[in-house]
Legacy VTK file of the C-alpha trace (Angstrom):
# vtk DataFile Version 3.0
C-alpha trace
ASCII
DATASET POLYDATA
POINTS 180 float
22.231 2.952 -21.124
20.816 3.923 -17.691
21.615 1.541 -14.878
20.139 1.595 -11.401
22.511 0.840 -8.540
22.193 -2.558 -6.901
21.682 -2.871 -3.174
25.055 -2.632 -1.439
26.553 -5.638 0.316
27.385 -4.814 3.957
31.100 -4.249 4.501
32.874 -7.302 5.854
30.413 -9.587 4.076
31.997 -11.839 1.485
28.933 -13.780 0.356
25.881 -12.304 -1.287
22.601 -13.799 -0.089
20.106 -14.641 -2.806
17.450 -11.933 -2.931
13.958 -12.935 -1.844
10.788 -11.860 -3.670
10.399 -9.164 -0.973
13.949 -7.911 -1.695
13.166 -7.778 -5.410
9.940 -5.873 -4.733
11.804 -3.358 -2.538
14.383 -2.870 -5.316
11.636 -2.420 -7.924
9.878 0.160 -5.693
13.097 2.159 -5.148
13.929 2.043 -8.847
10.383 2.981 -9.926
10.662 6.065 -7.688
13.785 7.247 -9.594
12.109 9.932 -11.707
15.211 10.606 -13.834
15.693 6.939 -14.676
12.040 6.449 -15.579
12.080 9.569 -17.796
15.237 8.346 -19.557
13.546 5.277 -21.062
12.910 5.806 -24.778
9.242 5.123 -25.532
8.139 3.690 -28.867
4.519 4.207 -29.964
4.457 0.786 -31.670
6.159 -1.688 -29.334
7.561 -2.268 -25.888
11.002 -0.898 -25.103
13.349 -2.095 -22.388
16.670 -1.455 -20.732
18.485 -3.979 -18.578
19.341 -2.812 -15.048
21.697 -4.066 -12.356
19.461 -5.855 -9.869
20.341 -6.705 -6.266
22.358 -9.796 -5.378
22.955 -10.985 -8.941
19.315 -10.687 -9.975
18.156 -9.748 -13.457
16.216 -6.487 -13.719
14.509 -4.557 -16.502
12.944 -1.159 -17.058
10.100 -1.663 -19.554
7.993 0.826 -21.535
4.496 -0.247 -22.593
2.692 1.596 -25.407
-1.099 1.776 -25.142
-2.779 -1.572 -25.768
0.337 -3.762 -25.423
0.948 -6.796 -23.250
3.125 -9.812 -22.675
0.750 -12.663 -23.393
0.502 -15.540 -20.914
3.908 -16.703 -19.653
5.909 -17.798 -16.628
9.500 -17.267 -15.476
10.385 -20.941 -14.912
12.298 -21.397 -11.650
12.834 -17.695 -10.951
11.052 -15.645 -8.292
10.292 -12.052 -9.120
8.578 -8.747 -8.592
7.465 -5.757 -10.604
6.240 -2.239 -9.898
4.428 0.190 -12.169
6.447 3.412 -12.345
4.126 5.386 -14.668
0.647 4.788 -16.035
-1.250 1.670 -14.991
-0.767 -2.016 -15.725
-3.150 -4.932 -15.316
-1.945 -8.367 -14.312
-4.052 -11.426 -15.069
-2.709 -14.452 -13.235
-3.578 -17.992 -12.253
-4.008 -18.931 -8.600
-2.818 -22.454 -9.322
0.573 -24.098 -9.561
1.042 -25.798 -12.917
3.116 -28.898 -13.531
6.444 -27.791 -14.995
7.054 -30.657 -17.428
5.254 -33.348 -19.372
2.236 -31.464 -20.658
1.246 -29.471 -23.715
-2.343 -28.484 -22.817
-4.206 -28.119 -19.519
-7.865 -27.550 -18.739
-8.059 -24.938 -15.957
-10.752 -25.167 -13.312
-13.160 -22.314 -12.651
-12.044 -19.782 -10.050
-8.279 -19.829 -10.730
-8.209 -16.437 -12.477
-6.986 -13.364 -10.603
-6.916 -9.752 -11.856
-4.830 -6.962 -10.303
-4.813 -3.332 -11.380
-1.447 -1.756 -10.630
-1.361 2.054 -10.898
1.930 3.953 -10.562
3.692 3.034 -7.320
1.921 -0.322 -6.972
3.533 -3.685 -7.575
3.660 -7.299 -6.569
6.035 -10.126 -5.880
5.658 -13.734 -6.992
7.156 -17.177 -6.564
8.434 -19.799 -8.949
6.274 -20.934 -11.862
3.886 -17.971 -11.511
1.775 -17.850 -14.701
0.503 -14.425 -15.735
0.101 -11.817 -18.420
0.762 -8.104 -17.967
-1.154 -5.516 -19.999
-1.310 -1.782 -20.561
-5.036 -1.492 -21.215
-4.912 2.269 -21.725
-5.814 3.438 -25.220
-3.918 6.717 -24.811
-1.067 6.501 -22.314
2.256 4.672 -22.068
3.053 2.777 -18.895
6.536 2.116 -17.490
7.484 -0.616 -15.035
10.469 -2.126 -13.237
10.894 -5.931 -13.097
13.420 -8.058 -11.190
14.001 -11.845 -11.185
16.238 -14.241 -9.282
17.932 -16.312 -10.366
18.359 -14.563 -13.720
15.744 -15.982 -16.067
16.770 -19.438 -17.311
13.782 -19.494 -19.656
10.310 -18.115 -20.218
7.498 -20.470 -21.132
4.833 -18.846 -23.317
1.222 -20.022 -23.386
-1.916 -19.425 -25.407
-5.252 -19.327 -23.667
-8.710 -20.050 -25.030
-11.388 -20.093 -22.341
-10.159 -22.506 -19.668
-7.641 -24.221 -21.991
-3.992 -23.266 -21.475
-1.548 -24.486 -24.098
2.258 -24.395 -23.914
3.365 -22.752 -27.170
7.039 -21.872 -26.863
10.032 -21.948 -24.549
12.380 -18.960 -24.848
15.936 -18.861 -23.552
17.950 -15.726 -22.619
19.571 -15.507 -26.042
16.076 -15.008 -27.499
15.427 -11.687 -25.674
18.826 -10.160 -24.860
LINES 1 181
180 0 1 2 3 4 5 6 7 8 9 10 11 12 13 14 15 16 17 18 19 20 21 22 23 24 25 26 27 28 29 30 31 32 33 34 35 36 37 38 39 40 41 42 43 44 45 46 47 48 49 50 51 52 53 54 55 56 57 58 59 60 61 62 63 64 65 66 67 68 69 70 71 72 73 74 75 76 77 78 79 80 81 82 83 84 85 86 87 88 89 90 91 92 93 94 95 96 97 98 99 100 101 102 103 104 105 106 107 108 109 110 111 112 113 114 115 116 117 118 119 120 121 122 123 124 125 126 127 128 129 130 131 132 133 134 135 136 137 138 139 140 141 142 143 144 145 146 147 148 149 150 151 152 153 154 155 156 157 158 159 160 161 162 163 164 165 166 167 168 169 170 171 172 173 174 175 176 177 178 179
């Protein structure tokens, strides 16, 4: 299983500082530029593939392959901050420019103007804070995409949502044992 090296801790330093979203984005950019690593990911024509990587400062990182027409569905990363970079192909991120309450709701009516769309061709990425709600898609009908993702702290859970118009509904909460 390919593993990308984590950022080194300066000699003489005994404590590792928690990586910031900017640190995670820098790691994802460096890793996405590793042509050998990106080429080593097995690609499946039917479903996403992934390999876990060693992220910086105890973060969780993944190399993910996206067949044409696949996506994540709407979700968040709970209390983790994160970043991702497209290494090959192009991804689209649909996100909400609104902070959602974390507990005590099952359905929310979103106001107009909270939707954001980003196209992320190879080499482009983004960082995000806690409770960032988004979906990531490979909208190509012909070409795989590959991306690098990093999260800190390691994902405690992922909340999955369904979306119909402006209605966002919490559907499922996944824990690490569900995806590892």
